[in-house]
N, C-alpha and C positions, 0 to 999 in steps of 0.2 A: 143523026149526022154528027153531032158534037163528039160522041164517043168514038166514032171512026177516026175523026181528025186528031184525037188525043193519042192514038196508038203510035204513029210515026214519031211523035215527040218523046214518048216514053222510051222507045228504042234508041233514039239519038242520045238521050240522057244516059242510058245504060252504057252505051258505047264510050261516051266521054268519060264516065266514071272508071270503066275498065282500063281505058287508056292512061288515066292519071295514076291508077294503082300500079300498072305495068311500068310506067316511067319511074315511079318512086323506087320500085324494086331494082330496076336497072341502075339507078343512081347509087343506091346503097351498096350493091355488089361491086361497083367500081371503087367506092370509097374504102371498102373493107376487104378487098381481094377475094370476094366471094363468100366471106365468113359473116353472113348476116346474123347468124345465131350468136356470134360473139358479142353483139351489142345488147343482148337481152340481159336485163338486171344490172347493166354497167360493168360486167366482168368479162374478161377474155376467156375464150374457150380453152380448156386445158387438155393436153393429150392424155390418153389412158395411162394409168400408173403401170410401171414395169413390174414384172413378176418378182415376187420376193424369193430370193435364193439364199436367204440367211441361214436356212437349215442345213446348208452344205450337202444337198442331195448329190449323189454320185452322178457323173455325166454332165454336171453343170460346168461351163467353162470358167476357169479360174482367172479373174482379172489380174493384170499386172499390178505390182505395188504402186506404180505411178497413178493408177486409177483412183487411189484413196486421197489424192490431192483435192478431190471434190467432196469427200466425206467429212462430216463435221464430228459426229460422235461414234463411239465404239459400235453402237447398235446399228449404225448406218452401213457398216461393212458387210458385204455379201460373201457367200460361199465360205463361211467359217465352219470347219468340220467338227464333228463330235468324236470324242475319244480321248484317250490318255496319251500324251506325246512327251517323250523325253527331249530335253533341250539342255544346253550348257555351253561352256566356253569361258570367255573373258571375265576375269575378276573385276575389271572396270565396270562391268554391267551389274555389279552387286546392288547398287542403289535402285536400278531398274527392277530387278527381281524382287526387291523389298518393298517398293512403293508403286510401281506402275503395273506390274503383272497381276497383283491382287485386284486392281481396278478392272483389268481385262476379265479376270475370272468372275467378278460380280456381274459383268455385262453378259458374259457367255459362259454360263456354268457348265455346259457340256463340252467346252473346249478346255480340257484339263491339261495343265502344264506341270511337269515334274522335272525340277533341276537335278542333273545327274553329274556327279564327279567322276573323273577318270579312275579306272581300277588301280592303276599305278601312276606315280608322278603327281605333280601339282596341277590344279586347274589353271586354265588360261586360254587365250585365243587359239594357240597352236594345238593344245590338247583337245579343244572342242572341235576343231576342223578335222583332226585325226579321227576322233570318235564319229564324226559325221561320215567320213569316208568309209569307216569300218561298220557302218549301219547300226551304230549304237545310239544315235540321236536322230530326231526328225529334222531338226535345224540347229544351227549354231549361232552364238553371239560372238562377235569379233571386234576388237579394237584396232585391227589392221586389215589391209587389203590381202586378198588371196595371192599366193605365190604361184609362179608358173608351174612348179613341180606338183602343186596341189591340183591345179587344173588338169595336168597330165595324168595324175593318178586317178582322178575321177573318170576321165575318158577310158582309161584301162579297165575300170570297173563297170563300164557300160552306161554312164550318165555324165552330166556336166554339173558344174557349180555356178551359182550366181550370187554376187554380193550386192546388197541393196543398202545404201546409206540412209540412216534415219536421224542422225543427230551429229553435233560437233562438240568436242570437249577439249579442255586445255590440260596440259601436263604442268604440274606445279612442282617447284623445288622448295624444300623446307630445311630449316636449321634449328638449333637449340634456341629457345626464346631469349636467352641472355646474350646471344652473339650479336655484336654490332656490325652490320654489313649493309651497305645501301642496295646491293643487288649484284648480279653477275651477267656478263654477256654470254651468248652461246659459245663463243670461242673459249672463254674462261672455263665454262662448264666442261667443254670437251677436254681441255688440258688437265683439269682436275681428275676426270674419270680415266684419262689416259696415263695418269701418273706423272705428268710434267709439272704440274703445280701441286705442291704438297703442304703449303702453309697459308693461313688466311691473310697474313701480312702481304703476300704477293698480289692480293686482289683488293687491297684497301681495308682489310680487317685487322684484328689483333694478332700478335705473335703467338699463334696457336696451330698445332698440326691439324690438317684436314683429314677426317675419316669419311670417305665416300661410301655410302651403302647402296646396294642394288639387289634386286631379285636376280636369280640366275637367268642366263640367256634363253634357256628352253622353257622358262616358266610362264611366259605370256606375251601378248601383243605389245604391251607397254614397253617392255625391255627391247623387243625387236624394233619398235618405232624409235626408241631412244638411241640405240646403237646405229641404226641406219641414218637418222636425221641429225643427230647431235655428234656422234663419234664418226660419222661418215664411213661406217663399215669397219672401223678399226677396233681391235679388241680392248677390253678393259685392262687397266693397269693393275699391277700387283697389290696396290694399296686398297683396292675396292673390296669391301667386306660383304659377303653374300648373306642375304636374309631370305627366309622362306616366304614371307608375305608382308603386306603393308602394316598389319597390326603389330607384328614383331619389330618392324623397322621403326615405327613411331615410338615404341617403347625404348628401343636402343637410342634413338635420337634425343629423346627427352632426358636421357641420362648422360649424354655425350656432348660436352660444350663445343667440340669441334666437328660434330657430325653434319652430314649433308645427305639428303635423300630426295628422290623424285618419284612421283606417282600421279595417278589421275587426280585432277584438281578437286573434284567432289570428295575424294578421300583425304585430302590434305588441308584444304582451306579452312574448314570448320573445326579443326582439332584444337583442343585447349592446351596441350602440353608441348607443342612445337610452333614454329613461326614460319609462314610462307614468305618467300623473298621475291623481289622484282627480277624480271629477265628482260634482256634486250638484245637486239642485233648489233647495237653499238653502245658504248658507254653513255651516250647522251639520249638513248632511246629506251631506258629502263621502264618497264610497265609492270604494275602489280597484278597478281592473279585475284586479288580481292578488292572490294570497294573500301576506300578509306572512310573513317580512320580505323587503324588497327585496334581490334578488341584485345586488351591485355588479358593474360591468363587469370588475373584476379576476378575478372568479370565474366569469365566463361565457366560453366555452360549457360548461365542465364542469358548471355548474349554470345553470339558467334559471328566470326567473320563471314561475309557474304561474297559469293563469287562475282567476279568482274565480267558479267555476261557480255557487256557491250564491247570490251576489248577482245574477247574471244570471237565475237561475231564479226567484227570489222577486220580482224587479223592484225591489229596493233600489237596484241600479245603474240610473241614469236613462236610459241610452241603449242600448236593445236592440231587436231586430227579428226577424222570422221569415224563414226561407229557404224558397223555393218551387221545386218542379218544375213547369214550365209544359208542359201537355199539349195537343196538338192533338186536338180531338174531331171526327174525320172518319170513324170506322168503319174505318180502314185500319190497316196494320201499324205505322205511326208512332204511332198512338194506343196500340196494344198495347205498343209499346216504352216509351213514356212512362209508362204505368200500371204496367208491370212494374218500371221503375226506381224509381218512387215506392214501390211495394209493398216492394221490396227494402230501401230505406232505412228503412221503417217497421217492419221486423221488429226483434225484440229485438237480434239480431246487428247489424243496420244502425244502430240507435240507439246501441249501444255503440261501434261503429266511428266514428260521427260525434262522439261524446264524446271519443274519443282524438284525433280530428283538430282538436279545439278548440271544438266546438259543443255547445250544451245540448240533450239529448234532449227531444223534444216530448211523449213519452209516459212 
């Protein structure tokens, strides 16, 4: 009889236990949104990893350059194609080609980049864009925005062009190291290159004729930018002396006590034989393109002047611009190469590499 009376008690105990277990499961699902498994081991459950597209397989959608704002390293970029790709353009990009692009090559050895000069004429942003339109380059590097006629020519050829900004840089002006001048306003620079101011005494300097130097108008984006933004579209004056490139200009300037030249700040600020000067929108707003104190020629090259990144970044320095990767939108591997290159430069690693090369990160 005792054994028969124990059976109902066992059944009741089992039901109570099951009820407690069921209640606990219900309570946990309410607290975790149904993800009970996320509590195991004290770790949150992770989604499945995304498919690795870094081998650049054909047919994979190419992410827009903005997508790389989430990428940290070069190796995090997806859809980098394999092959040999011609690229070229702005001479302002020379430090990038010398310092940043080799880092990209080490990370992506199959993404081979070959810098290509124009067959005729001098290298520059305009030349690079012309070569891109003529199918001589996979993508171009530019220190200016695209022009309306360049967009139109691309459409006539059956594709479109896209410019992707990747960095900011300053334009610096330099003089002979012995010239005593506090700086120039943009208006004074305009008048010098227009031929209206011809002596340094007119702008607070010594009684000495000014020799303004410049590359030719068709030579690159820096000249285009200078003419458009400083000269406001007006032509150079007769006193402006043409030079083929910045290397020759620096040589001329180091031997000309009255010389003046402008170029990309990374090409100017660290030089030993010339002196960068302050620029301002007004006489009481002169800003140096380098961090003080000025390194004298006697201490260079052991020490070099360093770029004033903060003034470029904030816009306190009055002459800055953006640098662009120009991409051909044609659905072909050239587009994939251009987008991959922009993506690489927009990673955290790429932005830091651009900073070391003398440019202000855009992100």
